[in-house]
TORVEXKOL-376159 format. One record per residue (C-alpha): residue number from 1; residue in three letters; x, y, z. Coordinates in nm, 4 decimals. Example, Ala and Ser with C-alpha at 12.3 -4.5 7.8 and 13.67 -1.06 7.14 Angstrom:
2
+-----+------+----------+----------+----------+
! seq ! type !        u !        v !        w !
+-----+------+----------+----------+----------+
!   1 !  ala !   1.2300 !  -0.4500 !   0.7800 !
!   2 !  ser !   1.3670 !  -0.1060 !   0.7140 !
+-----+------+----------+----------+----------+
END
This chain:
326
+-----+------+----------+----------+----------+
! seq ! type !        u !        v !        w !
+-----+------+----------+----------+----------+
!   1 !  met !  -0.0007 !  -0.0010 !   0.0099 !
!   2 !  arg !   0.1445 !   0.3390 !  -0.1000 !
!   3 !  ile !   0.0370 !   0.6228 !   0.1156 !
!   4 !  asp !   0.0877 !   0.9819 !   0.0496 !
!   5 !  val !   0.0841 !   1.1763 !   0.3919 !
!   6 !  his !   0.1310 !   1.5164 !   0.2789 !
!   7 !  thr !  -0.1453 !   1.6377 !   0.0387 !
!   8 !  his !  -0.3996 !   1.9252 !   0.0539 !
!   9 !  val !  -0.7462 !   1.9954 !   0.0213 !
!  10 !  gln !  -0.9159 !   2.3417 !   0.0169 !
!  11 !  pro !  -1.2721 !   2.3484 !   0.1124 !
!  12 !  pro !  -1.4647 !   2.6277 !  -0.0779 !
!  13 !  glu !  -1.5490 !   2.7732 !   0.2617 !
!  14 !  phe !  -1.1999 !   2.8094 !   0.3441 !
!  15 !  leu !  -1.1011 !   3.0288 !   0.0107 !
!  16 !  glu !  -1.4216 !   3.2075 !   0.0531 !
!  17 !  ala !  -1.3312 !   3.3210 !   0.4163 !
!  18 !  leu !  -0.9768 !   3.3804 !   0.3012 !
!  19 !  val !  -1.0772 !   3.6214 !   0.0310 !
!  20 !  ala !  -1.3391 !   3.7646 !   0.2551 !
!  21 !  ser !  -1.1172 !   3.8408 !   0.5458 !
!  22 !  gly !  -0.9461 !   4.1341 !   0.3599 !
!  23 !  arg !  -0.6101 !   4.0353 !   0.4874 !
!  24 !  tyr !  -0.4505 !   3.9048 !   0.1716 !
!  25 !  glu !  -0.4003 !   4.0320 !  -0.1771 !
!  26 !  cys !  -0.5839 !   3.7947 !  -0.4071 !
!  27 !  his !  -0.5793 !   3.7753 !  -0.7891 !
!  28 !  gln !  -0.6066 !   3.5321 !  -1.0806 !
!  29 !  asp !  -0.2975 !   3.4070 !  -1.2770 !
!  30 !  asp !  -0.2871 !   3.3384 !  -1.6352 !
!  31 !  ala !  -0.3609 !   2.9568 !  -1.5637 !
!  32 !  gly !  -0.6763 !   3.0669 !  -1.3973 !
!  33 !  his !  -0.5581 !   2.9735 !  -1.0386 !
!  34 !  ile !  -0.6016 !   3.2246 !  -0.7632 !
!  35 !  val !  -0.2820 !   3.3514 !  -0.6155 !
!  36 !  val !  -0.2836 !   3.4712 !  -0.2539 !
!  37 !  arg !  -0.0260 !   3.7163 !  -0.1173 !
!  38 !  glu !   0.0676 !   3.8546 !   0.2145 !
!  39 !  lys !   0.2656 !   4.1905 !   0.2183 !
!  40 !  gly !   0.3404 !   4.1247 !  -0.1301 !
!  41 !  ala !   0.4824 !   3.7871 !  -0.1131 !
!  42 !  arg !   0.2916 !   3.4983 !  -0.2718 !
!  43 !  phe !   0.2304 !   3.2011 !  -0.0232 !
!  44 !  leu !  -0.0698 !   3.0160 !  -0.1956 !
!  45 !  thr !  -0.1779 !   2.9130 !  -0.5365 !
!  46 !  thr !  -0.5034 !   2.7233 !  -0.5632 !
!  47 !  thr !  -0.5302 !   2.4310 !  -0.8042 !
!  48 !  pro !  -0.8466 !   2.2627 !  -0.9330 !
!  49 !  gln !  -0.7550 !   1.9136 !  -0.7584 !
!  50 !  met !  -0.7720 !   2.0965 !  -0.4116 !
!  51 !  his !  -1.1479 !   2.0665 !  -0.4332 !
!  52 !  asp !  -1.2301 !   1.7805 !  -0.6795 !
!  53 !  pro !  -1.1882 !   1.4523 !  -0.5058 !
!  54 !  ala !  -1.2807 !   1.2727 !  -0.8367 !
!  55 !  gln !  -0.9976 !   1.4088 !  -1.0236 !
!  56 !  arg !  -0.7665 !   1.3381 !  -0.7211 !
!  57 !  val !  -0.8570 !   0.9733 !  -0.7305 !
!  58 !  glu !  -0.8117 !   0.9395 !  -1.1109 !
!  59 !  glu !  -0.4809 !   1.0904 !  -1.0568 !
!  60 !  met !  -0.3725 !   0.8635 !  -0.7625 !
!  61 !  asp !  -0.4637 !   0.5563 !  -0.9803 !
!  62 !  ala !  -0.2459 !   0.7112 !  -1.2553 !
!  63 !  ser !   0.0593 !   0.7534 !  -1.0011 !
!  64 !  gly !   0.0003 !   0.4407 !  -0.8039 !
!  65 !  ile !  -0.1084 !   0.5967 !  -0.4825 !
!  66 !  asp !  -0.3455 !   0.4038 !  -0.2714 !
!  67 !  val !  -0.4230 !   0.6598 !   0.0075 !
!  68 !  gln !  -0.3817 !   1.0171 !   0.0751 !
!  69 !  ile !  -0.3806 !   1.1839 !   0.4036 !
!  70 !  val !  -0.5400 !   1.5122 !   0.3477 !
!  71 !  ser !  -0.5245 !   1.8540 !   0.5458 !
!  72 !  val !  -0.6040 !   2.2111 !   0.4912 !
!  73 !  thr !  -0.3138 !   2.4051 !   0.3549 !
!  74 !  thr !  -0.1383 !   2.7434 !   0.4876 !
!  75 !  pro !  -0.2602 !   2.9642 !   0.6425 !
!  76 !  gln !  -0.4906 !   2.7092 !   0.7899 !
!  77 !  val !  -0.7847 !   2.8793 !   0.9939 !
!  78 !  tyr !  -0.5477 !   3.1028 !   1.1777 !
!  79 !  phe !  -0.6313 !   3.4256 !   0.9862 !
!  80 !  leu !  -0.9661 !   3.4374 !   1.1969 !
!  81 !  gln !  -1.0108 !   3.4937 !   1.5624 !
!  82 !  gly !  -1.2494 !   3.3676 !   1.8070 !
!  83 !  gln !  -1.5758 !   3.2213 !   1.7329 !
!  84 !  ala !  -1.5267 !   3.3085 !   1.3644 !
!  85 !  cys !  -1.2098 !   3.0609 !   1.3721 !
!  86 !  ile !  -1.3866 !   2.8111 !   1.5594 !
!  87 !  asp !  -1.6696 !   2.8048 !   1.2902 !
!  88 !  leu !  -1.4381 !   2.7922 !   0.9892 !
!  89 !  ala !  -1.2443 !   2.4863 !   1.1490 !
!  90 !  arg !  -1.5799 !   2.3016 !   1.1920 !
!  91 !  arg !  -1.6704 !   2.3632 !   0.8460 !
!  92 !  cys !  -1.3317 !   2.2607 !   0.6923 !
!  93 !  asn !  -1.3329 !   1.9477 !   0.9068 !
!  94 !  asp !  -1.6793 !   1.8586 !   0.8112 !
!  95 !  tyr !  -1.5881 !   1.8938 !   0.4585 !
!  96 !  leu !  -1.2768 !   1.6741 !   0.4730 !
!  97 !  ala !  -1.4617 !   1.4115 !   0.6652 !
!  98 !  gly !  -1.7222 !   1.4216 !   0.3789 !
!  99 !  val !  -1.4297 !   1.3457 !   0.1316 !
! 100 !  val !  -1.3263 !   1.0564 !   0.3460 !
! 101 !  gln !  -1.6792 !   0.9436 !   0.3662 !
! 102 !  gln !  -1.7252 !   0.9450 !  -0.0011 !
! 103 !  tyr !  -1.4098 !   0.7589 !  -0.0861 !
! 104 !  pro !  -1.3252 !   0.5639 !   0.2494 !
! 105 !  asp !  -1.0740 !   0.3425 !   0.0703 !
! 106 !  arg !  -0.8860 !   0.6297 !  -0.0729 !
! 107 !  phe !  -0.8542 !   0.9175 !   0.1969 !
! 108 !  arg !  -0.7858 !   0.9869 !   0.5573 !
! 109 !  ala !  -0.7812 !   1.3346 !   0.7224 !
! 110 !  leu !  -0.6159 !   1.5623 !   0.9628 !
! 111 !  ala !  -0.7843 !   1.7966 !   1.1785 !
! 112 !  ser !  -0.7705 !   2.1775 !   1.1411 !
! 113 !  val !  -0.8172 !   2.3397 !   1.5044 !
! 114 !  pro !  -0.8729 !   2.6921 !   1.5950 !
! 115 !  leu !  -0.5761 !   2.7671 !   1.7998 !
! 116 !  thr !  -0.6221 !   3.1386 !   1.7693 !
! 117 !  ala !  -0.9525 !   3.0914 !   1.9549 !
! 118 !  gly !  -0.7790 !   2.9412 !   2.2405 !
! 119 !  ala !  -0.6372 !   2.6068 !   2.3443 !
! 120 !  asp !  -0.9422 !   2.5033 !   2.5045 !
! 121 !  ala !  -1.1427 !   2.5436 !   2.1916 !
! 122 !  ala !  -0.8746 !   2.3725 !   1.9778 !
! 123 !  ala !  -0.8818 !   2.0748 !   2.2260 !
! 124 !  arg !  -1.2603 !   2.0630 !   2.1851 !
! 125 !  glu !  -1.2484 !   2.0566 !   1.7824 !
! 126 !  leu !  -0.9630 !   1.7720 !   1.8189 !
! 127 !  glu !  -1.2009 !   1.5809 !   2.0408 !
! 128 !  arg !  -1.4818 !   1.6203 !   1.7759 !
! 129 !  cys !  -1.2481 !   1.5330 !   1.4905 !
! 130 !  leu !  -1.0963 !   1.2292 !   1.6499 !
! 131 !  asp !  -1.4321 !   1.0791 !   1.8124 !
! 132 !  asp !  -1.6875 !   1.1928 !   1.5892 !
! 133 !  leu !  -1.5377 !   1.2397 !   1.2362 !
! 134 !  gly !  -1.2789 !   0.9684 !   1.2606 !
! 135 !  met !  -0.9728 !   1.1570 !   1.1830 !
! 136 !  val !  -0.6182 !   1.0295 !   1.2069 !
! 137 !  gly !  -0.4340 !   1.3319 !   1.3415 !
! 138 !  val !  -0.4045 !   1.6960 !   1.3657 !
! 139 !  leu !  -0.2270 !   1.9635 !   1.1450 !
! 140 !  val !  -0.0479 !   2.2542 !   1.3501 !
! 141 !  gly !   0.1256 !   2.5494 !   1.1903 !
! 142 !  ala !   0.4736 !   2.6065 !   1.2453 !
! 143 !  asn !   0.3558 !   2.9478 !   1.3810 !
! 144 !  ile !   0.0074 !   3.0294 !   1.4975 !
! 145 !  asp !  -0.0610 !   3.3858 !   1.3257 !
! 146 !  gly !   0.2832 !   3.5031 !   1.4386 !
! 147 !  arg !   0.2835 !   3.3316 !   1.7598 !
! 148 !  pro !   0.5554 !   3.0518 !   1.8383 !
! 149 !  ile !   0.4387 !   2.7012 !   1.8234 !
! 150 !  asp !   0.5738 !   2.6688 !   2.1647 !
! 151 !  ala !   0.4092 !   2.9601 !   2.3323 !
! 152 !  pro !   0.2844 !   2.8817 !   2.6904 !
! 153 !  glu !  -0.0884 !   2.9575 !   2.5977 !
! 154 !  phe !  -0.0910 !   2.6397 !   2.3574 !
! 155 !  ala !   0.0153 !   2.3843 !   2.6404 !
! 156 !  pro !  -0.3376 !   2.2801 !   2.7333 !
! 157 !  phe !  -0.4172 !   2.1806 !   2.3676 !
! 158 !  tyr !  -0.0751 !   2.0123 !   2.3537 !
! 159 !  glu !  -0.1548 !   1.8127 !   2.6750 !
! 160 !  glu !  -0.4914 !   1.6958 !   2.4955 !
! 161 !  val !  -0.2834 !   1.5576 !   2.2058 !
! 162 !  asn !  -0.0361 !   1.4094 !   2.4236 !
! 163 !  arg !  -0.3066 !   1.2273 !   2.6330 !
! 164 !  arg !  -0.4467 !   1.0673 !   2.3083 !
! 165 !  gly !  -0.1195 !   0.9870 !   2.1523 !
! 166 !  thr !  -0.2075 !   1.1021 !   1.8104 !
! 167 !  val !   0.0111 !   1.2372 !   1.5369 !
! 168 !  met !   0.0738 !   1.6027 !   1.4987 !
! 169 !  phe !   0.1788 !   1.7270 !   1.1714 !
! 170 !  ile !   0.3883 !   2.0518 !   1.1620 !
! 171 !  his !   0.3338 !   2.2235 !   0.8484 !
! 172 !  pro !   0.4884 !   2.5801 !   0.7727 !
! 173 !  met !   0.2571 !   2.8986 !   0.7718 !
! 174 !  val !   0.3260 !   3.2287 !   0.6329 !
! 175 !  pro !   0.6740 !   3.3030 !   0.7736 !
! 176 !  ala !   0.8046 !   3.6062 !   0.9903 !
! 177 !  gly !   0.9655 !   3.8621 !   0.7375 !
! 178 !  val !   0.7590 !   3.7641 !   0.4676 !
! 179 !  glu !   0.7744 !   4.1120 !   0.3264 !
! 180 !  val !   1.1336 !   4.0697 !   0.1962 !
! 181 !  met !   1.0027 !   3.7379 !   0.0089 !
! 182 !  ala !   0.7979 !   3.9038 !  -0.2509 !
! 183 !  asp !   1.0243 !   3.8398 !  -0.5424 !
! 184 !  tyr !   1.1026 !   3.4734 !  -0.6923 !
! 185 !  ala !   0.8210 !   3.3112 !  -0.4761 !
! 186 !  leu !   1.0549 !   3.3040 !  -0.1954 !
! 187 !  ala !   0.8036 !   3.2536 !   0.0766 !
! 188 !  pro !   0.7077 !   2.8805 !  -0.0249 !
! 189 !  leu !   1.0600 !   2.8023 !  -0.1561 !
! 190 !  val !   1.2620 !   2.9154 !   0.1422 !
! 191 !  gly !   1.0483 !   3.0977 !   0.3888 !
! 192 !  phe !   0.8319 !   2.7811 !   0.4531 !
! 193 !  met !   1.1256 !   2.5972 !   0.5420 !
! 194 !  met !   1.2627 !   2.8299 !   0.7597 !
! 195 !  asp !   0.9272 !   2.8547 !   0.9495 !
! 196 !  thr !   0.9389 !   2.4767 !   0.9995 !
! 197 !  thr !   1.3217 !   2.4741 !   1.1197 !
! 198 !  leu !   1.2408 !   2.7481 !   1.3594 !
! 199 !  ala !   0.9254 !   2.5659 !   1.4827 !
! 200 !  val !   1.1082 !   2.2228 !   1.5631 !
! 201 !  ala !   1.4140 !   2.3873 !   1.7127 !
! 202 !  arg !   1.1762 !   2.5722 !   1.9530 !
! 203 !  leu !   1.0092 !   2.2628 !   2.0352 !
! 204 !  ile !   1.3309 !   2.0847 !   2.1051 !
! 205 !  phe !   1.4875 !   2.3389 !   2.3209 !
! 206 !  ser !   1.1417 !   2.4240 !   2.5080 !
! 207 !  gly !   1.1240 !   2.0820 !   2.6519 !
! 208 !  phe !   0.8111 !   1.9936 !   2.4483 !
! 209 !  phe !   0.9248 !   1.6312 !   2.3859 !
! 210 !  glu !   0.9942 !   1.5789 !   2.7709 !
! 211 !  arg !   0.6586 !   1.7300 !   2.8651 !
! 212 !  phe !   0.4517 !   1.5473 !   2.5832 !
! 213 !  pro !   0.6291 !   1.2388 !   2.5143 !
! 214 !  arg !   0.3283 !   1.0490 !   2.3556 !
! 215 !  val !   0.2750 !   1.3133 !   2.0750 !
! 216 !  arg !   0.4003 !   1.1598 !   1.7496 !
! 217 !  val !   0.5372 !   1.4552 !   1.5640 !
! 218 !  leu !   0.5513 !   1.4490 !   1.1784 !
! 219 !  val !   0.7312 !   1.7212 !   1.0139 !
! 220 !  gly !   0.6696 !   1.8395 !   0.6561 !
! 221 !  his !   0.9237 !   1.8808 !   0.3699 !
! 222 !  leu !   1.1725 !   1.6217 !   0.5161 !
! 223 !  gly !   1.2125 !   1.8153 !   0.8323 !
! 224 !  ala !   1.3093 !   2.1445 !   0.6294 !
! 225 !  ser !   1.6776 !   2.2154 !   0.7340 !
! 226 !  ile !   1.6449 !   2.0221 !   1.0723 !
! 227 !  pro !   1.8518 !   1.7069 !   0.9777 !
! 228 !  tyr !   2.1223 !   1.9231 !   0.8048 !
! 229 !  leu !   2.1477 !   2.1435 !   1.1350 !
! 230 !  ala !   2.1436 !   1.8451 !   1.3621 !
! 231 !  gly !   2.5087 !   1.8908 !   1.4542 !
! 232 !  arg !   2.4838 !   2.2806 !   1.4933 !
! 233 !  leu !   2.1821 !   2.2260 !   1.7305 !
! 234 !  asp !   2.3997 !   1.9839 !   1.9288 !
! 235 !  ile !   2.6950 !   2.2196 !   1.9585 !
! 236 !  gly !   2.4461 !   2.4897 !   2.0722 !
! 237 !  tyr !   2.3321 !   2.2478 !   2.3607 !
! 238 !  arg !   2.7045 !   2.2111 !   2.4694 !
! 239 !  ser !   2.7770 !   2.5777 !   2.4367 !
! 240 !  tyr !   2.4790 !   2.8135 !   2.5316 !
! 241 !  pro !   2.3186 !   2.7917 !   2.8963 !
! 242 !  asp !   1.9783 !   2.8681 !   2.7569 !
! 243 !  cys !   2.0001 !   2.5619 !   2.5376 !
! 244 !  gln !   2.0707 !   2.3398 !   2.8282 !
! 245 !  arg !   1.7330 !   2.3135 !   3.0049 !
! 246 !  ile !   1.6639 !   1.9959 !   2.8119 !
! 247 !  pro !   1.8463 !   1.6602 !   2.9398 !
! 248 !  cys !   1.9402 !   1.5198 !   2.6102 !
! 249 !  pro !   2.1290 !   1.6813 !   2.3080 !
! 250 !  pro !   1.8974 !   1.7953 !   2.0358 !
! 251 !  ser !   1.9884 !   1.5031 !   1.7911 !
! 252 !  glu !   1.8220 !   1.2793 !   2.0375 !
! 253 !  tyr !   1.5023 !   1.4461 !   1.9897 !
! 254 !  ile !   1.5332 !   1.4880 !   1.6053 !
! 255 !  arg !   1.5467 !   1.0942 !   1.6058 !
! 256 !  arg !   1.2246 !   1.1095 !   1.7339 !
! 257 !  leu !   1.0461 !   1.2879 !   1.4599 !
! 258 !  tyr !   0.8801 !   1.1246 !   1.1501 !
! 259 !  leu !   0.9693 !   1.3157 !   0.8223 !
! 260 !  asp !   0.7786 !   1.3098 !   0.5187 !
! 261 !  thr !   0.9809 !   1.3031 !   0.1728 !
! 262 !  val !   0.8669 !   1.6307 !   0.0308 !
! 263 !  ser !   1.2181 !   1.7472 !  -0.0946 !
! 264 !  phe !   1.2893 !   1.6035 !  -0.4296 !
! 265 !  his !   1.6639 !   1.6180 !  -0.3842 !
! 266 !  glu !   1.8219 !   1.2862 !  -0.3203 !
! 267 !  pro !   2.1283 !   1.4163 !  -0.1258 !
! 268 !  ala !   1.8880 !   1.5817 !   0.1180 !
! 269 !  leu !   1.6797 !   1.2577 !   0.1611 !
! 270 !  arg !   2.0130 !   1.0565 !   0.2087 !
! 271 !  cys !   2.0975 !   1.3183 !   0.5139 !
! 272 !  ala !   1.7600 !   1.2606 !   0.6594 !
! 273 !  leu !   1.7975 !   0.8776 !   0.6454 !
! 274 !  glu !   2.1347 !   0.8809 !   0.8198 !
! 275 !  thr !   1.9872 !   1.1467 !   1.0736 !
! 276 !  val !   1.6502 !   0.9752 !   1.1725 !
! 277 !  gly !   1.6661 !   0.6424 !   1.0062 !
! 278 !  pro !   1.4468 !   0.4701 !   0.7550 !
! 279 !  asp !   1.1898 !   0.3867 !   1.0004 !
! 280 !  arg !   1.0834 !   0.7322 !   1.0861 !
! 281 !  ile !   1.0497 !   0.8702 !   0.7147 !
! 282 !  val !   0.7234 !   0.8480 !   0.5408 !
! 283 !  phe !   0.6236 !   0.9243 !   0.1655 !
! 284 !  gly !   0.4668 !   1.2625 !   0.1001 !
! 285 !  ser !   0.4549 !   1.4655 !  -0.2235 !
! 286 !  asp !   0.2695 !   1.8078 !  -0.1288 !
! 287 !  tyr !   0.0076 !   1.7330 !  -0.4051 !
! 288 !  pro !  -0.1824 !   1.9019 !  -0.5433 !
! 289 !  his !   0.0259 !   2.2358 !  -0.4917 !
! 290 !  val !   0.1901 !   2.3788 !  -0.8071 !
! 291 !  ile !   0.5364 !   2.2787 !  -0.6495 !
! 292 !  gly !   0.3966 !   1.9276 !  -0.5365 !
! 293 !  asp !   0.5138 !   1.6418 !  -0.7426 !
! 294 !  val !   0.4289 !   1.2879 !  -0.6706 !
! 295 !  gly !   0.6541 !   1.1368 !  -0.9572 !
! 296 !  ser !   0.9570 !   1.3142 !  -0.8369 !
! 297 !  ala !   0.9007 !   1.2381 !  -0.4849 !
! 298 !  ala !   0.8452 !   0.8542 !  -0.5668 !
! 299 !  arg !   1.1632 !   0.8531 !  -0.7839 !
! 300 !  ser !   1.3756 !   1.0214 !  -0.5207 !
! 301 !  val !   1.2778 !   0.7310 !  -0.2777 !
! 302 !  glu !   1.3390 !   0.4723 !  -0.5455 !
! 303 !  ala !   1.6896 !   0.6099 !  -0.6297 !
! 304 !  thr !   1.8031 !   0.6754 !  -0.2795 !
! 305 !  val !   1.6578 !   0.4252 !  -0.0381 !
! 306 !  pro !   1.7786 !   0.0682 !   0.0055 !
! 307 !  ser !   1.5320 !  -0.1848 !  -0.1098 !
! 308 !  asp !   1.4796 !  -0.3265 !   0.2272 !
! 309 !  ser !   1.3477 !  -0.0056 !   0.3457 !
! 310 !  arg !   1.1753 !   0.1310 !   0.0585 !
! 311 !  glu !   0.8282 !  -0.0232 !   0.1130 !
! 312 !  arg !   0.8312 !   0.0988 !   0.4739 !
! 313 !  ile !   0.8710 !   0.4487 !   0.3440 !
! 314 !  leu !   0.6350 !   0.4353 !   0.0569 !
! 315 !  gly !   0.3655 !   0.3004 !   0.2849 !
! 316 !  gly !   0.4238 !   0.0600 !   0.5782 !
! 317 !  thr !   0.5322 !   0.3233 !   0.8076 !
! 318 !  ala !   0.2631 !   0.5493 !   0.7476 !
! 319 !  ala !   0.0034 !   0.2542 !   0.7745 !
! 320 !  arg !   0.1417 !   0.1915 !   1.1278 !
! 321 !  leu !   0.1659 !   0.5530 !   1.2268 !
! 322 !  phe !  -0.1983 !   0.6436 !   1.1186 !
! 323 !  gly !  -0.3589 !   0.3171 !   1.2038 !
! 324 !  leu !  -0.4356 !   0.1968 !   0.8531 !
! 325 !  ala !  -0.5181 !  -0.1702 !   0.7572 !
! 326 !  ala !  -0.3433 !  -0.3093 !   0.4539 !
+-----+------+----------+----------+----------+
END
């Protein structure tokens, strides 16, 4: 079974709320896609497959993907506050649950939770998604509308994720300093990676993995720069007193992460393999973003991963992580 853990759905209600918020600059490109910018920087481009499950299934069949784990893309529901955020999260989750219900053998879904409405509201929506909607985990942004992922106010939500021992997928959001990324599509190409890198480093040094050991953390885009920086984080742990509030070097926590294969760069995949091991890597493509690529993601695994580990990465580990039967 081949499982793609990093794919996105865009409920129509999500895009409508995004445009209506007035926070973002939205226009249509030459291909008919809606392009969304913040402070001049492009960070989201819509594609038809984001809201067309039938087309997704056709393309899954063509590319040999059995199951997709679907989630709402950046900027999640964090651009709204209070009850408006709660309502949008519910509508998005109901939409994703409907896609799974329509194609129960092909899709599973990750919850969106209204963290900008407070940790308690997020925990209540997580409970509904796991217990009533049958979702298999939760997506949490690498920053929460500018607030760091390890901010103390989010701790009650993480306690609930920990109690349930569920999967928490860390996905980049619009990064800090996005105004300098208006050229060359630098927000998704570079800024997203830095956003994720900062988030994981903050979780490590803040003691998240000691306080919430049952949370199964999945990091998008092959862990961003984290595998590449593991040695540097360990040196920081040995050198700076404010990095020494945790009992283990950062590399030990990095080895607890699950990473998806969204990188498309074979040397990067080899670095990740050596850093966390093949049992902690799962297949992902970032489908159907314009820079997602199922074929390239699969080819990088086939070219890089030893044959005895390949099937685990392409599906076996994800099946175990998300509780999917063969």
